[in-house]
C-alpha positions as CSV (number, residue, x, y, z in Angstrom):
1,X,-19.2,12.9,39.7
2,X,-20.4,16.6,40.3
3,X,-23.6,17.7,38.8
4,X,-25.2,21.2,38.5
5,X,-25.7,24.4,35.9
6,X,-22.8,26.7,34.4
7,X,-23.7,30.5,34.4
8,X,-21.5,32.7,31.7
9,X,-22.4,36.1,32.0
10,X,-20.4,39.3,30.7
11,X,-19.2,41.0,34.1
12,X,-18.3,44.2,31.8
13,X,-14.6,45.7,31.4
14,X,-12.1,46.4,33.7
15,X,-8.9,48.3,33.0
16,X,-8.0,49.8,29.7
17,X,-8.6,48.1,26.4
18,X,-6.2,48.2,23.2
19,X,-6.8,47.6,20.0
20,X,-5.4,44.0,18.1
21,X,-2.2,45.2,16.5
22,X,-1.4,41.5,14.6
23,X,-2.8,41.6,10.9
24,X,-5.9,38.5,10.5
25,X,-3.6,35.1,9.6
26,X,-6.5,34.3,7.0
27,X,-6.1,37.8,5.2
28,X,-2.0,37.2,5.4
29,X,-2.1,33.7,3.9
30,X,-5.1,35.3,1.1
31,X,-2.7,38.1,0.7
32,X,0.3,35.8,0.0
33,X,-1.8,33.4,-2.3
34,X,-2.7,37.0,-4.2
35,X,1.2,37.4,-4.7
36,X,1.6,33.9,-5.9
37,X,-1.1,33.9,-8.4
38,X,-0.4,37.3,-9.8
39,X,3.2,36.1,-10.6
40,X,2.6,32.5,-11.8
41,X,4.4,31.1,-8.9
42,X,0.9,29.8,-7.7
43,X,0.5,27.9,-11.2
44,X,4.3,26.9,-11.1
45,X,3.6,25.1,-7.5
46,X,0.3,23.6,-9.0
47,X,2.4,22.1,-12.2
48,X,5.4,20.9,-9.5
49,X,2.9,19.3,-7.3
50,X,0.6,17.6,-10.1
51,X,4.5,16.3,-11.3
52,X,5.4,14.7,-8.5
53,X,1.7,13.0,-7.8
54,X,2.4,11.5,-11.4
55,X,5.8,10.3,-11.1
56,X,4.8,8.8,-7.8
57,X,2.4,7.2,-9.2
58,X,4.2,6.1,-12.8
59,X,7.4,5.2,-9.9
60,X,6.3,4.3,-6.5
61,X,8.4,4.5,-3.7
62,X,10.1,0.7,-3.7
63,X,10.4,-1.9,-1.0
64,X,13.7,-2.6,1.0
65,X,13.6,-6.6,-0.2
66,X,17.0,-7.8,-0.7
67,X,18.2,-9.6,-3.9
68,X,18.2,-13.5,-3.3
69,X,21.4,-14.6,-2.7
70,X,20.8,-18.7,-3.1
71,X,17.4,-20.8,-4.2
72,X,15.5,-21.5,-0.9
73,X,11.7,-22.2,-0.1
74,X,10.0,-21.7,2.6
75,X,5.7,-21.9,3.4
76,X,2.9,-19.7,4.5
77,X,0.1,-21.5,6.1
78,X,-2.9,-19.5,5.5
79,X,-5.0,-21.6,8.1
80,X,-6.9,-19.1,10.9
81,X,-8.4,-20.5,14.0
82,X,-11.6,-18.9,15.1
83,X,-11.8,-17.2,17.9
84,X,-15.3,-16.7,18.7
85,X,-19.0,-18.3,17.1
86,X,-19.4,-16.8,13.3
87,X,-23.3,-16.4,13.1
88,X,-25.0,-16.0,10.2
89,X,-27.3,-12.9,9.6
90,X,-30.2,-14.9,10.7
91,X,-28.5,-16.2,13.8
92,X,-27.6,-19.8,12.6
93,X,-24.1,-21.1,13.4
94,X,-21.9,-21.2,10.4
95,X,-18.6,-21.6,12.0
96,X,-17.8,-22.5,15.7
97,X,-15.3,-21.1,18.1
98,X,-12.2,-23.1,17.7
99,X,-12.4,-24.2,14.0
100,X,-9.8,-24.3,11.3
101,X,-10.4,-22.5,8.1
102,X,-8.1,-22.7,5.4
103,X,-9.0,-20.0,2.6
104,X,-7.2,-22.3,-0.1
105,X,-10.0,-24.4,0.4
106,X,-12.4,-22.4,-0.9
107,X,-10.6,-19.9,-3.1
108,X,-7.3,-21.7,-4.1
109,X,-4.6,-19.6,-6.1
110,X,-4.6,-20.5,-9.4
111,X,-1.9,-18.6,-10.9
112,X,1.7,-18.0,-9.8
113,X,2.7,-14.8,-8.1
114,X,6.1,-13.3,-9.7
115,X,7.7,-11.0,-6.9
116,X,10.5,-8.7,-8.6
117,X,12.6,-5.7,-8.7
118,X,11.8,-3.9,-12.0
119,X,15.1,-1.7,-11.2
120,X,17.1,-4.9,-11.8
121,X,17.6,-5.7,-15.6
122,X,18.6,-9.6,-14.8
123,X,15.2,-10.2,-12.6
124,X,13.1,-8.2,-15.2
125,X,15.0,-11.0,-17.8
126,X,14.2,-13.8,-15.3
127,X,10.5,-12.2,-14.8
128,X,10.2,-12.5,-18.9
129,X,11.3,-16.1,-19.2
130,X,9.4,-17.3,-16.2
131,X,6.3,-15.4,-18.3
132,X,6.8,-17.8,-21.1
133,X,6.5,-20.7,-19.2
134,X,4.2,-19.5,-17.1
135,X,2.0,-17.3,-19.4
136,X,-1.5,-16.6,-17.1
137,X,1.4,-15.8,-13.8
138,X,1.1,-12.4,-12.4
139,X,4.1,-10.2,-11.9
140,X,4.8,-7.9,-9.1
141,X,6.8,-5.3,-8.6
142,X,8.5,-4.6,-5.3
143,X,10.6,-1.5,-6.5
144,X,10.6,0.3,-10.0
145,X,8.2,1.2,-12.5
146,X,5.1,-0.9,-13.1
147,X,3.7,1.1,-15.9
148,X,7.3,1.3,-17.8
149,X,7.2,-2.6,-17.2
150,X,3.3,-2.9,-18.7
151,X,4.6,-0.9,-21.8
152,X,7.2,-3.5,-22.2
153,X,5.7,-6.6,-21.2
154,X,1.8,-5.8,-23.1
155,X,0.7,-7.1,-19.9
156,X,-0.7,-5.8,-16.6
157,X,1.8,-5.4,-13.8
158,X,1.3,-5.1,-10.2
159,X,2.9,-2.9,-7.7
160,X,3.2,-4.3,-3.9
161,X,2.7,-1.4,-2.3
162,X,3.5,-0.5,1.0
163,X,4.9,-4.2,0.8
164,X,1.2,-6.0,1.8
165,X,1.7,-9.0,-0.1
166,X,5.5,-9.2,0.4
167,X,4.8,-9.0,4.4
168,X,1.5,-11.2,4.8
169,X,2.8,-13.9,2.6
170,X,6.0,-13.8,3.9
171,X,8.6,-13.0,0.7
172,X,12.0,-12.0,1.8
173,X,14.0,-11.8,-1.2
174,X,13.5,-11.5,-4.5
175,X,13.0,-12.6,-7.5
176,X,10.5,-15.0,-5.7
177,X,7.7,-17.1,-7.4
178,X,4.9,-17.8,-5.0
179,X,2.3,-20.2,-5.8
180,X,-0.4,-22.6,-3.8
181,X,1.2,-26.5,-2.9
182,X,-1.4,-28.3,-1.1
183,X,-3.2,-26.1,1.3
184,X,-0.3,-24.6,1.8
185,X,1.5,-21.3,-0.2
186,X,4.9,-21.9,-1.4
187,X,7.6,-19.2,-1.7
188,X,10.5,-20.0,-3.9
189,X,13.1,-17.6,-4.0
190,X,15.4,-17.6,-6.7
191,X,19.3,-17.0,-6.9
192,X,20.5,-15.4,-10.6
């Protein structure tokens, strides 16, 4: 590694100097925006953007999860094994390395999660029937408008954005009922 001081000096001008001919990009952008503002184009662009944002909130991009072709069940075991000691704020050992921890022991899943494609009328009908049997169940969409379904059901409806829940739990097809069985999560795929 080299160490030393760095110096910068003006060495003067050598040769002919020409004025800058290109327009300032900042000025060009400001002129364009000014023209759009005067012609209502800017307001139109803002309205279009606002409409796209509201539409994407009310009807997010769906996940590509297939419709269940046959009834099937599988399990997800949330148990983790610690790779290092976990210590408390005062340095006391809370969990030693190598210990298996199942979050369901501390926070059981007390309600079923019902995953459906909200754009499939048969799956929406299945959800409505299932909610009569399990009124505390939680509807989770993988596609469709959560807002429209929420208004139709008159209850909260959730959307699995970016497949976080389906990916973590291993939901492979919809409709699926996800619930706790002993110390594991059971995923029942329902063929309609």
